[in-house]
MARROTI-227709 format. One line per field, with one value per residue (C-alpha): x, y, z; residue in one letter; residue number from 1. Coordinates in Angstrom, 2 decimals. Example, Ala and Ser with C-alpha at 12.3 -4.5 7.8 and 13.67 -1.06 7.14 Angstrom:
<rs>
c1 <- 12.30/13.67
c2 <- -4.50/-1.06
c3 <- 7.80/7.14
r <- a/s
k <- 1/2
</rs>
This chain:
<rs>
c1 <- 2.18/0.25/-0.21/-3.70/-4.42/-7.57/-9.28/-7.18/-8.40/-6.54/-7.69/-8.35/-5.83/-6.46/-7.37/-9.08/-11.41/-12.27/-13.02/-15.42/-17.77/-17.79/-18.70/-20.77/-22.99/-23.24/-21.20/-22.28/-25.96/-25.73/-24.47/-24.70/-20.89/-19.91/-20.62/-18.64/-15.33/-15.75/-16.21/-13.04/-10.90/-12.23/-11.11/-7.80/-7.33/-8.04/-5.69/-2.56/-3.24/-3.49/-0.07/1.26/0.61/2.35/5.57/4.34/1.77/1.47/-0.75/-3.32/-6.59/-8.56/-11.40/-12.07/-11.42/-14.48/-16.25/-19.38/-21.91/-24.95/-27.57/-28.83/-32.31/-33.36/-29.97/-29.81/-26.55/-24.52/-21.47/-18.92/-16.53/-13.64/-10.58/-8.30/-4.91/-6.36/-4.53/-3.14/-2.61/0.01/-1.94/-5.41/-3.69/-1.60/-4.81/-7.63/-6.72/-4.73/-4.15/-0.82/-0.26/0.53/-1.55/-4.50/-4.96/-5.34/-8.09/-9.61/-9.91/-11.40/-13.83/-14.86/-15.62/-18.64/-17.66/-17.72/-20.71/-18.29/-17.47/-14.16/-12.74/-12.56/-11.53/-9.09/-7.37/-7.51/-10.03/-12.63/-13.17/-14.50/-17.08/-19.02/-19.91/-22.22/-24.54/-23.26/-24.03/-20.89/-18.46/-16.76/-13.90/-13.04/-9.68/-7.11/-4.01/-2.61/0.09/-0.81/-3.22/-4.04/-7.55/-8.60/-11.60/-11.48/-14.23/-15.39/-18.27/-16.16/-16.52/-12.79/-12.00/-11.54/-10.61/-8.87/-8.86/-8.40/-11.29/-11.62/-11.64/-11.31/-9.66/-7.73/-9.49/-11.46/-15.57/-16.61/-19.49/-21.78/-24.41/-26.71/-28.52/-31.94/-32.24/-30.11/-32.80/-32.26/-29.00/-30.63/-32.58/-31.45/-33.11/-31.52/-27.79/-28.03/-28.79/-25.63/-23.62/-24.72/-24.24/-20.89/-18.93/-20.03/-16.35/-14.72/-12.86/-13.96/-17.24/-19.16/-22.20/-25.30/-26.35/-25.50/-26.52/-23.37/-24.44/-21.45/-20.15/-16.97/-14.78/-11.69/-13.51/-9.79/-10.15/-13.46/-13.43/-13.35/-16.92/-18.78/-17.81/-20.49/-19.07/-20.52/-18.87/-15.79/-16.58/-17.69/-14.41/-12.31/-14.05/-13.69/-9.82/-8.77/-11.04/-12.82/-15.93/-15.24/-15.41/-12.56/-11.03/-9.89/-10.14/-7.36/-7.71/-5.31/-4.53/-1.11/-0.59/2.80/6.62/5.04/1.46/-0.08/-3.64/-3.72/-6.84/-5.74/-7.54/-7.12/-8.54/-10.44/-10.22/-6.44/-5.20/-4.68/-1.08/-0.43/3.07/3.99/7.42/7.12/5.96/3.86/2.15/-1.23/-1.29/-1.56/0.63/-1.19/0.32/-2.91/-5.21/-3.08/-2.07/1.52/2.44/0.66/2.81/5.32/7.28/8.85/5.87/4.14/7.12/6.87/5.93/2.46/1.77/-1.70/-2.83/-4.99/-5.63/-4.16/-1.78/-1.63/0.36/0.68/3.73/5.83/6.57/4.07/7.12/8.23/8.95/8.73/12.44/12.84/10.31/13.41/15.32/12.70/13.55/9.85/8.16/11.30/9.80/5.66/6.45/7.76/5.10/2.53/4.51/3.99/0.33/-0.65/1.46/0.15/-3.94/-3.04/-1.41/-4.50/-6.75/-4.82/-5.53/-8.98/-10.20/-7.89/-10.37/-10.63/-7.17/-6.54/-8.04/-6.07/-3.19/-4.23/-4.35/-1.50/0.87/3.48/3.70/4.02/6.64/9.30/9.59/11.37/13.90/14.20/13.44/15.63/13.82/10.68/11.51/10.15/7.53/6.40/7.53/4.50/2.08/3.19/1.46/2.27/0.80/1.80/1.22/0.52/-2.52/-6.05/-5.44/-2.21/-0.07/2.48/6.46/4.91/2.18/5.04/7.17/4.95/3.77/6.93/8.01/9.79/13.47/13.32/15.33/14.69/11.22/11.27/10.49/10.02/10.02/8.58/6.16/2.32/1.73/-0.57/2.47/4.96/2.50/2.80/6.39/8.45/10.61/8.22/7.18/9.75/8.27/4.40/5.64/6.97/4.13/6.72/5.36/6.42/6.19/5.13/6.60/5.13/6.08/9.06/9.69/9.77/13.48/15.02/13.72/15.38/18.27/18.31/16.33/17.78/15.93/13.02/13.34/16.24/15.45/16.89/15.23/16.04/15.24/14.52/15.53/19.16/21.60/21.09/16.86/17.97/14.60/15.52/16.33/12.40/10.18/7.10/3.56/2.21/-0.54/2.40/4.10/4.87/6.49/10.15/10.65/14.21/16.39/18.45/22.03/22.53/26.49/26.88/23.77/25.31/28.80/26.79/25.32/27.98/29.99/27.17/26.01/29.58/29.87/25.82/25.86/27.17/26.63/24.70/22.96/20.29/17.65/15.97/13.53/11.58/8.59/6.99/9.10/12.05/14.17/14.94/17.29/18.04/21.05/24.40/24.47/26.18/24.92/22.20/18.92/17.01/14.03/16.38/18.55/15.72/14.76/17.42/17.87/14.38/15.83/18.98/20.94/22.80/23.44/24.35/23.13/25.09/25.25/22.79/22.18/20.06/18.99/17.74/14.49/16.11/12.51/11.37/10.86/12.36/15.84/15.83/15.82/18.02/20.34/20.28/20.60/24.16/25.82/26.35/29.50/28.36/27.04/29.85/28.54/24.39/22.90/19.79/20.94/23.15/19.60/18.13/20.51/19.61/15.66/15.86/17.79/15.19/12.43/13.37/13.57/10.42/8.89/10.44/8.61/12.40/12.20/14.54/18.43/18.10/14.19/15.19/17.18/15.11/12.46/14.82/15.72/11.86/11.12/13.95/13.02/9.22/10.03/12.66/9.75/6.86/9.35/9.35
c2 <- 50.81/47.65/46.03/45.39/42.15/42.53/39.83/37.88/36.00/32.96/30.92/26.51/24.37/23.46/19.64/20.89/23.09/20.42/17.94/20.54/20.63/17.11/16.74/19.62/17.75/15.18/12.83/10.18/9.08/9.18/12.74/12.14/10.97/14.55/15.06/11.77/13.15/16.78/14.68/12.65/15.82/17.20/14.31/14.09/17.58/16.86/14.41/16.10/18.91/16.13/14.59/18.45/18.82/16.26/18.16/21.72/22.24/25.67/24.26/22.27/23.11/24.80/22.48/18.74/17.78/17.77/17.67/20.28/20.29/23.17/23.54/27.27/26.02/29.83/30.61/26.65/26.15/23.25/23.91/21.03/22.83/21.05/22.32/20.64/21.97/24.53/26.11/29.22/31.48/29.28/25.78/27.13/27.44/24.10/22.11/23.89/24.79/22.34/18.54/17.67/14.06/12.61/11.02/13.41/13.38/10.07/10.69/13.47/10.94/8.41/10.72/11.95/7.99/6.14/4.95/8.32/6.68/3.87/4.38/4.67/8.40/10.77/8.66/6.78/10.23/11.98/14.85/14.33/17.97/18.85/16.44/19.43/21.01/18.40/19.79/23.41/26.36/27.67/26.92/28.78/27.59/29.97/28.33/29.44/27.43/26.16/28.43/31.63/34.43/35.24/33.71/33.47/32.92/30.70/30.81/29.86/29.14/25.93/27.77/28.21/30.31/31.22/33.73/34.20/36.79/38.37/36.56/36.06/33.27/32.94/29.35/26.82/24.56/24.81/25.73/24.69/26.48/25.08/27.12/24.35/23.85/23.85/20.16/19.42/21.38/17.74/17.90/21.20/18.69/17.05/14.03/13.61/14.62/12.30/8.94/9.90/10.21/7.48/5.06/6.70/7.80/6.09/4.56/8.46/8.49/12.22/13.33/14.75/16.79/18.28/21.08/19.45/16.05/13.37/11.68/8.67/6.61/8.30/5.22/3.74/0.93/-1.17/-1.42/-3.56/-7.06/-8.67/-10.45/-7.29/-5.92/-6.04/-6.40/-3.07/-1.26/-2.78/-1.23/2.37/2.31/1.52/4.11/6.66/5.63/5.73/8.07/5.26/4.34/0.83/-1.99/-3.43/-7.10/-8.14/-7.20/-8.05/-7.24/-8.23/-8.10/-9.15/-9.64/-10.42/-8.38/-5.91/-5.15/-3.87/-3.46/-3.86/-3.07/-3.64/-3.65/-4.51/-2.20/-4.14/-1.08/-0.02/3.04/6.04/6.34/2.95/3.29/6.94/7.52/8.64/4.86/6.26/3.90/4.68/3.17/5.45/4.91/5.35/4.92/4.57/5.78/9.07/9.55/9.93/9.02/8.45/7.28/6.20/2.79/2.18/1.13/-0.94/-1.70/-0.08/-3.31/-2.88/-0.01/-0.98/-2.12/0.85/1.20/1.81/0.11/0.86/0.41/1.18/-0.01/3.11/6.24/9.25/11.65/9.27/11.83/11.15/10.89/8.59/6.36/5.22/3.81/2.49/-0.58/-1.52/-0.25/-2.65/-5.62/-4.33/-3.81/-7.81/-8.54/-7.01/-8.05/-11.43/-11.26/-10.12/-12.60/-15.57/-13.97/-14.18/-17.17/-18.95/-16.44/-17.58/-21.41/-21.26/-18.65/-18.75/-16.90/-14.02/-13.65/-13.73/-10.31/-9.07/-10.03/-8.44/-5.10/-5.55/-8.36/-6.26/-4.17/-7.38/-8.50/-5.71/-7.19/-10.04/-7.38/-5.39/-7.54/-11.16/-11.84/-12.27/-13.36/-16.93/-15.79/-13.54/-16.27/-18.29/-15.89/-15.13/-16.10/-16.32/-16.40/-19.25/-21.30/-24.35/-23.20/-21.08/-19.89/-17.97/-20.61/-20.69/-21.29/-24.62/-25.67/-25.09/-27.63/-30.07/-30.06/-30.23/-32.69/-36.42/-34.97/-31.50/-29.84/-26.45/-24.00/-21.48/-18.37/-15.69/-11.64/-9.06/-5.89/-8.06/-11.70/-11.90/-11.39/-13.71/-16.55/-15.87/-15.61/-18.01/-19.20/-20.86/-23.17/-26.02/-26.16/-26.08/-28.38/-31.08/-30.22/-28.38/-24.92/-21.42/-18.52/-15.21/-12.62/-9.38/-6.85/-4.62/-5.88/-9.60/-8.97/-7.48/-9.80/-12.61/-11.09/-12.21/-15.69/-18.19/-21.04/-22.47/-26.20/-27.19/-25.70/-23.71/-20.72/-20.39/-17.89/-19.44/-16.10/-16.81/-19.77/-22.84/-24.69/-28.14/-29.93/-33.26/-34.62/-34.29/-36.65/-35.09/-36.01/-39.29/-36.31/-34.01/-36.31/-35.69/-36.69/-36.09/-33.73/-33.80/-31.36/-29.43/-29.18/-25.22/-25.15/-23.49/-21.68/-20.33/-19.31/-17.48/-15.28/-14.99/-13.54/-11.28/-9.70/-9.54/-8.35/-7.65/-10.66/-12.89/-15.34/-18.00/-21.41/-24.68/-23.93/-26.44/-24.13/-23.24/-25.09/-22.66/-19.73/-19.37/-17.20/-15.81/-14.11/-14.86/-13.60/-15.97/-17.93/-15.61/-12.55/-10.01/-11.61/-9.17/-8.16/-6.85/-5.20/-3.39/-1.93/-0.72/1.40/2.26/3.94/5.42/2.98/1.21/2.52/0.33/-3.47/-6.40/-8.80/-11.42/-15.18/-15.70/-18.99/-20.67/-22.81/-26.19/-27.40/-24.63/-23.95/-20.80/-21.97/-25.28/-23.56/-20.80/-23.95/-25.58/-22.00/-21.27/-24.65/-23.78/-22.78/-18.88/-18.71/-15.83/-13.75/-14.20/-10.81/-12.62/-14.77/-11.48/-9.77/-12.69/-12.56/-9.29/-9.51/-12.82/-10.73/-7.93/-10.34/-11.97/-8.24/-7.14/-10.15/-9.12/-5.68/-3.75/-1.89/-3.29/-1.01/0.56/0.92/1.91/-0.64/-3.35/-1.92/-1.78/-5.78/-7.19/-5.15/-7.03/-10.01/-10.07/-8.70/-12.19/-14.22/-13.02/-12.89/-9.49
c3 <- 18.42/18.04/14.42/13.41/11.21/9.18/7.55/5.06/1.97/1.04/-2.11/-1.21/-2.88/-6.31/-4.82/-2.21/-4.06/-6.14/-3.10/-1.88/-4.84/-4.76/-1.02/-1.23/-3.49/-0.77/-1.64/0.88/1.10/4.98/5.37/9.35/9.11/9.00/13.00/13.82/11.76/13.61/17.16/16.23/15.21/18.31/20.57/19.04/19.94/23.43/23.07/21.96/24.88/27.50/26.50/25.46/29.54/30.59/30.06/30.15/33.03/31.81/29.25/31.34/30.59/33.71/32.71/32.21/29.01/26.65/23.70/23.75/21.15/20.70/18.64/18.08/16.27/15.83/13.73/12.18/13.33/15.32/16.96/17.89/20.60/22.27/25.16/23.49/21.73/19.18/16.68/15.35/12.01/10.51/11.57/10.27/6.68/6.93/8.03/6.54/3.53/1.84/1.61/3.00/1.04/-1.72/-3.94/-3.91/-7.75/-7.34/-4.47/-6.60/-9.89/-7.50/-5.85/-9.83/-10.74/-11.00/-7.08/-5.77/-3.40/-2.35/1.36/2.58/-0.11/2.43/5.43/3.43/3.11/6.08/4.92/7.28/8.28/4.98/5.25/7.26/3.40/3.29/5.48/5.87/3.33/5.98/8.23/11.10/13.35/16.25/17.71/19.84/20.50/23.90/25.43/22.92/23.52/19.83/19.25/15.26/13.15/10.22/7.43/4.15/2.07/0.57/-3.42/-3.39/-0.95/3.30/5.16/8.28/10.69/14.54/17.24/20.55/22.66/26.67/26.47/24.20/22.23/19.11/17.92/14.40/13.59/11.28/9.25/7.87/4.92/4.18/3.02/6.64/9.33/10.62/12.29/14.67/16.36/19.96/19.32/15.62/17.46/20.07/18.16/15.86/18.87/20.35/17.08/15.94/19.03/22.23/22.42/22.86/25.66/26.41/27.59/24.58/25.85/24.73/27.41/30.40/29.45/28.33/25.38/25.38/28.17/28.12/28.41/26.62/24.37/24.08/28.61/28.42/28.03/24.90/25.11/26.50/22.77/19.49/16.34/15.63/18.26/17.17/14.01/14.78/17.03/14.08/11.82/14.58/15.01/11.65/9.94/7.92/6.03/5.50/8.16/9.86/7.30/10.72/14.59/16.78/20.89/22.74/26.27/27.46/31.52/33.14/33.40/31.08/30.46/27.51/25.31/21.59/19.84/15.91/12.99/9.28/6.60/4.05/1.63/1.24/2.15/-0.24/1.96/2.25/-0.57/0.62/0.36/4.35/5.33/8.72/11.05/12.06/15.53/18.27/21.44/24.83/28.37/31.29/28.35/27.88/24.34/23.75/20.14/16.24/12.99/14.72/13.56/17.61/17.84/14.33/11.47/8.96/6.79/9.01/8.28/6.92/10.94/12.84/16.01/19.50/21.75/25.33/28.58/31.84/32.21/30.27/31.57/31.14/30.51/27.14/24.85/20.85/21.00/24.00/22.01/19.58/22.59/25.17/25.73/26.93/23.89/21.82/23.63/23.21/19.58/19.34/20.87/19.24/15.64/16.46/17.75/13.98/12.34/14.15/13.51/10.29/10.14/11.18/8.88/6.10/7.11/7.89/4.90/2.00/-0.26/2.14/2.65/-1.35/-0.36/2.34/0.30/-3.09/-0.90/1.56/-0.12/-1.29/2.04/4.38/1.87/2.58/6.11/4.55/3.73/6.91/9.98/10.05/13.12/12.03/8.80/8.89/10.56/7.96/5.25/6.54/5.71/2.34/-0.81/-4.33/-7.82/-9.41/-13.15/-11.08/-8.95/-9.51/-6.05/-4.18/-2.72/0.17/-0.18/1.44/-0.59/-3.50/-1.96/-1.62/-4.97/-6.72/-9.47/-8.93/-9.77/-8.90/-6.65/-6.83/-6.59/-9.77/-10.42/-12.33/-11.91/-13.65/-13.43/-14.03/-13.16/-16.28/-18.60/-16.39/-17.52/-21.36/-21.38/-23.64/-20.37/-19.13/-22.07/-20.93/-17.69/-18.77/-20.81/-18.00/-15.74/-13.29/-11.44/-11.64/-9.59/-10.53/-8.63/-9.99/-7.08/-6.57/-3.15/-4.59/-6.03/-2.95/-0.64/-2.73/-2.34/1.27/1.34/-1.58/-0.23/1.22/3.70/1.96/-1.65/-3.42/-4.98/-8.83/-11.18/-15.03/-16.41/-15.16/-16.12/-17.89/-17.34/-17.10/-17.04/-18.00/-14.86/-13.90/-14.62/-16.10/-15.85/-17.95/-19.56/-20.49/-21.60/-25.36/-28.66/-28.54/-31.32/-33.04/-32.21/-35.36/-35.00/-34.29/-34.30/-37.70/-36.67/-33.19/-34.30/-37.27/-34.85/-32.24/-35.45/-36.57/-32.69/-31.09/-28.02/-28.49/-26.53/-23.99/-25.43/-28.06/-26.96/-27.34/-25.48/-23.12/-21.66/-25.34/-26.63/-28.88/-29.72/-31.17/-28.81/-25.59/-23.23/-20.38/-17.64/-17.55/-14.36/-11.61/-13.26/-12.14/-12.83/-15.37/-13.53/-11.10/-14.00/-15.28/-11.91/-11.31/-14.30/-13.92/-10.80/-11.57/-9.93/-12.89/-15.87/-18.60/-18.87/-19.27/-22.38/-22.01/-23.28/-26.53/-26.44/-29.60/-29.95/-31.40/-32.86/-33.94/-37.70/-38.30/-36.38/-38.22/-41.27/-40.00/-39.49/-42.44/-44.25/-42.17/-42.79/-46.80/-47.63/-48.54/-45.05/-43.74/-46.85/-46.50/-45.76/-44.83/-42.08/-40.68/-40.63/-39.15/-36.19/-35.18/-35.62/-33.61/-30.73/-31.35/-31.18/-27.54/-26.16/-27.51/-25.81/-23.02/-23.30/-24.54/-27.36/-30.56/-29.64/-33.47/-34.09/-37.48/-38.60/-37.40/-39.22/-42.35/-41.40/-41.02/-44.68/-46.30/-45.06/-45.74/-49.39/-49.62/-47.94/-50.29/-53.35/-54.07
r <- m/t/e/t/i/e/k/e/t/f/s/f/q/t/e/v/g/q/l/l/e/i/v/a/g/s/l/y/s/n/r/e/v/f/l/r/e/l/v/s/n/a/s/d/a/c/d/k/l/r/y/a/a/l/t/d/s/s/l/a/p/a/q/d/l/a/i/t/l/e/i/d/a/k/a/k/t/l/s/v/s/d/n/g/v/g/m/n/h/a/d/l/l/e/t/l/g/t/i/a/k/s/g/t/s/a/f/i/e/a/l/k/s/e/q/k/d/a/p/g/l/i/g/q/f/g/v/g/f/y/s/a/f/m/v/a/s/q/v/d/v/v/t/r/k/a/g/e/t/e/a/w/l/w/s/s/d/g/k/g/s/f/t/i/e/p/a/q/r/e/a/s/g/t/t/v/i/l/h/l/k/k/d/a/k/e/f/a/e/e/a/r/i/r/h/i/i/k/t/y/s/e/h/i/s/f/p/v/k/l/g/d/e/t/l/n/a/a/e/a/l/w/t/r/p/a/k/d/i/t/d/e/q/y/n/e/f/y/r/y/s/a/h/a/f/d/a/p/w/h/v/m/h/n/k/v/e/g/a/l/n/h/t/s/l/l/f/v/p/t/v/r/p/f/d/l/f/d/a/e/r/k/s/h/v/k/l/y/v/n/r/v/f/i/s/e/t/t/t/d/l/v/p/a/y/l/r/f/l/r/g/v/v/d/s/q/d/l/s/l/n/v/s/r/e/m/l/q/t/d/p/k/l/a/k/i/k/t/q/v/t/k/k/v/l/s/e/l/k/k/k/a/a/k/a/p/d/e/y/a/k/f/w/d/n/f/g/a/v/l/k/e/g/l/v/e/d/p/s/m/r/d/r/i/l/e/v/c/r/f/t/s/t/g/a/d/a/l/t/s/l/a/g/y/a/e/r/m/k/e/g/q/e/a/i/f/y/i/a/g/e/n/a/a/k/l/a/q/s/p/h/i/e/g/f/k/a/k/g/v/e/v/l/l/l/s/d/h/v/d/e/f/w/l/q/h/i/t/e/f/d/g/k/p/l/k/s/i/t/r/g/a/a/d/l/d/q/i/k/a/d/e/a/k/s/e/e/k/t/e/e/a/d/l/s/a/l/i/a/a/i/k/v/e/l/g/e/t/v/k/d/v/r/p/s/k/r/l/t/d/s/p/v/c/l/i/a/d/e/g/d/m/d/v/n/l/e/r/l/l/k/r/h/g/q/l/e/h/s/m/p/r/v/l/e/l/n/p/t/h/a/i/i/t/t/l/a/e/r/a/k/a/e/s/a/g/a/d/d/l/l/k/d/a/a/h/l/l/l/d/q/a/r/i/v/e/g/e/s/p/t/d/p/s/a/f/a/r/r/l/g/v/v/m/a/r/a/f/g/t
k <- 1/2/3/4/5/6/7/8/9/10/11/12/13/14/15/16/17/18/19/20/21/22/23/24/25/26/27/28/29/30/31/32/33/34/35/36/37/38/39/40/41/42/43/44/45/46/47/48/49/50/51/52/53/54/55/56/57/58/59/60/61/62/63/64/65/66/67/68/69/70/71/72/73/74/75/76/77/78/79/80/81/82/83/84/85/86/87/88/89/90/91/92/93/94/95/96/97/98/99/100/101/102/103/104/105/106/107/108/109/110/111/112/113/114/115/116/117/118/119/120/121/122/123/124/125/126/127/128/129/130/131/132/133/134/135/136/137/138/139/140/141/142/143/144/145/146/147/148/149/150/151/152/153/154/155/156/157/158/159/160/161/162/163/164/165/166/167/168/169/170/171/172/173/174/175/176/177/178/179/180/181/182/183/184/185/186/187/188/189/190/191/192/193/194/195/196/197/198/199/200/201/202/203/204/205/206/207/208/209/210/211/212/213/214/215/216/217/218/219/220/221/222/223/224/225/226/227/228/229/230/231/232/233/234/235/236/237/238/239/240/241/242/243/244/245/246/247/248/249/250/251/252/253/254/255/256/257/258/259/260/261/262/263/264/265/266/267/268/269/270/271/272/273/274/275/276/277/278/279/280/281/282/283/284/285/286/287/288/289/290/291/292/293/294/295/296/297/298/299/300/301/302/303/304/305/306/307/308/309/310/311/312/313/314/315/316/317/318/319/320/321/322/323/324/325/326/327/328/329/330/331/332/333/334/335/336/337/338/339/340/341/342/343/344/345/346/347/348/349/350/351/352/353/354/355/356/357/358/359/360/361/362/363/364/365/366/367/368/369/370/371/372/373/374/375/376/377/378/379/380/381/382/383/384/385/386/387/388/389/390/391/392/393/394/395/396/397/398/399/400/401/402/403/404/405/406/407/408/409/410/411/412/413/414/415/416/417/418/419/420/421/422/423/424/425/426/427/428/429/430/431/432/433/434/435/436/437/438/439/440/441/442/443/444/445/446/447/448/449/450/451/452/453/454/455/456/457/458/459/460/461/462/463/464/465/466/467/468/469/470/471/472/473/474/475/476/477/478/479/480/481/482/483/484/485/486/487/488/489/490/491/492/493/494/495/496/497/498/499/500/501/502/503/504/505/506/507/508/509/510/511/512/513/514/515/516/517/518/519/520/521/522/523/524/525/526/527/528/529/530/531/532/533/534/535/536/537/538/539/540/541/542/543/544/545/546/547/548/549/550/551/552/553/554/555/556/557/558/559/560/561/562/563/564/565/566/567/568/569/570/571/572/573/574/575/576/577/578/579/580/581/582/583/584/585/586/587/588/589/590/591/592/593/594/595/596/597/598/599/600/601/602/603/604/605/606/607/608/609/610/611/612/613/614/615/616/617/618/619/620
</rs>
């Protein structure tokens, strides 16, 4: 006895429901892009079946792979059909009921914000199918997976739930049927459909048919000479291949002929994709062999630190039988990866030199990702470093390390930097004061990856990279600008005060010293020479890789009024029993912690001591 499966009803994932509410209200003014998304999905399905049939001939389609459009003006429906890989019951649940990506909440919030009409949000997130509800009051999907006999009907009005039930379909593939809204009847007109396909889908490598008419050239765009391709054609191919709505920031179309032939058509997005910092760090460059789709989301073709790239790489010299597992060990693919990476870094270097303002926008979007290569790819380290840019205290625009080196002061032997979480806050750090007074530039490194590549690159052009929050700051050898030369302020003798603070704080600090780096602030904390830098320690503690902090060095500004007053008080014979001096030692340490964004070790004691000192100051 055969079990009969009845119609099942499911609720959309919460985020999908929220998304559909927004989409149904016409997220975009140019609603026609829904058709590009559905045709793009159909093309992907054909690509997947063509690949699967390489290793399983039983999956080969009976007819040539194609995408078919059908208009029923009487029923007010538009259908998009393909004879590609199709879906089964589980695929429908996973693909058309959820958004299986991290960052969902951020995406929904962006859609709800005042930017909801900005291009790119749906495309960035890869949920193009749901754009169908911009024009349809109901969407039906009839599908059958290649190699299986069961067919299924998925149906929804986009209002919170969908149904799945058994259906009939003669061959594998998918048909999406849109029941058009009253205000979307234009999409049941043949002339309108022809125009949309010509505009958005001309470059798809499968025929897109309306009746007996083929609406597109069905030619892979990357196989054509670059001189014959317009900017608009490049833009639309990018939007199609990346499921994106922005225009590309940069286009790289390159053909390599020789011992190993390949063609690459790669795009750098203008808008940062939502999945850029996903833990999986997937690539989104598609690999083709003789225009047959093989794989996507593999770092064997494009390294993870270039995962912002979109586009295709096609080679006739790879085996069509290459499996996804074999990709990892294929020496030809490894060579292509190296060539593509070098080309991309070369293009970025040119762009940085010719259009620094434009490059600054790219760097703001993707610099933190690109710098991952400084850790992961030693063979490309020098090339990556050439295209890296940094915020600094000495230039309004971003600077390269080479540019910094050219501006170094007479007597300056190191490239100085400070690392933290926010460049603007770093620029106000007490550690920078002495460097500013001398006119010495300091790099402001605020990406998490900075601390890690600095473990691998310790010098540039023979000049050491030195953190200003670690070790002594000997600025005496550096000649200040005439405009920066300041009157010498007499430094107090801090020996008695330092001794008193050391006794009071004990092992809470590693040492107490006069400071060369402070000019305005009374105190700061630094890591001793050879110890772990302050910011790296903070990062490791946050990620559970370090349990306890190391004691740090407390530096005192010998010209600051608070310090000089305390220094005089410490010289008195009764200093050892001076409770105010003891409280001041703890308050100075807590002040140094607070400036770095940390909390006092004992907030209650901090408040008590502060109250005592203030009461004494006001004579109460």
